N, C-alpha and C positions, 0 to 999 in steps of 0.2 A: 112231710107231715102237714096236716091242715093247720090254718092259723086260728082255728076256733075249736073248742071242745064241745061236748054236749051241753054245756052250761050257757052257751051263747056269748061268752066273753071273747072278743077278738083281740089278737096280739100281733104286734109288729114282728117281723122275722128276727130282728136284732135290737138290742137296747139303743136308745137314742144317744148321740154323741155327748150330749149334756149330762147324761147319767153318770159317766165315769168321773168327771171332776166333782160332781155332787157326792159320789161314793167316797172319793178321796178326802173330801172335806169332812164327812162324817167319821171316816176311819181315823182321821188325824186327831180326833178327840180320844181315841183309844190307844193310839200308837204314835211314835214320832213321825214327822212328815215324810221322811224318806221311806219308812216302812209302809205308811199309808199309800204313798205313790206306787210302791212296788206291788202292793195288793191290788190297787186299781188296774195296774198293767196286767197282772195275772187274770183279773176278771175279764179284761178286754180280750185276752187270748183264749179264755176258756170256751168250750163248746156249750151250746144250748142244751139244757136238760129240762125235764118236766117233773114237777112235784105238786102235790095237792095243797090247796090254800090252808087247810086245817093243819097239815104237817109242818108247813113253813112257820106258822105262828107258834106251834108247840115247840119246835126246835129252837126258835129264837126266844122263847119264853116271854113273848109279847102279848099284851092284852089286845083284844079286838076293839078297834076304835069304832065309835057309833056312826050311824049313817048321817047324823047331823054335823059331824066334823067337816069343816069347810073343804078340806082336800079330799076326803073320802066322798063327800057329796059330789064334788067335781068329777071324780073318777066314775061314780055311779051314773052320772049324767052321760059321760062318754060311752059307758056300756049300753045304756038305754038308746043312745043315738047311733049305735053301731060303729063307733069310732074305735080304732085299735089302740091298745095300751102297750106301753113299753115293757119288755121282760124285766124281771127282777135281778138285782145284783146282790149276791149273798156270799158271806165268808163262813166256811164250815166251822162248827164248834168242836169241842173236845169232850166227849162223853166221859172218859176216864178222869178228867180233871174237873168235870162239872161246869165247863165253859159253854155257854149257849152259842148257837149260831148267831151271826149278825146280818140283819138285812141292811146292807150298805146303801141301797137305793131301792125304793119301791114299797115301803111299809104301807102307805095309803092305798096303793094299787092292790096289795095283798088283801087288805081289809075290805075294800070294795068288792073284790072278787069273792071273798068269803061270804059277804052279805048277799051276794047273788046266788051262790051255792058253795057250801063249805068244801065240796069235792071238786071245785074248779081246778082244772089242770093248768098250772101256771108255768110258762117257760121261764127259765132262770139261767144265769151263769153263776157257777159255784167255784170258788177258789179256796184253797187251803190257807190257813193263817201261817205266817212264817214260824219256824221252830226256834 
């Protein structure tokens, strides 16, 4: 598969190594450290999938951050400069229980991609939350 969609956003083939500890740090706010570490390990083992920017934000029930947010602006500059972004790390929500998906790492990249084109095809690793 190509590393770019028709939107012009370029992507690395795999998330950067630093993304997994960042995801575990975020997830440790929602679950005990051992559970967060296990979810980060599941993310690392998960295959790359692709989803639209607009669907990722909707599933996570997150607001679109503005272009003047410092981290979004940095990612928008990377997009303009033709630099590759790291794929997103995400934990699946539970529709029946009303639990949204969690962007464990990459919220700013999703927002920058959405601002480029809401239909941006974003590579991500998706893991199920522990039951």
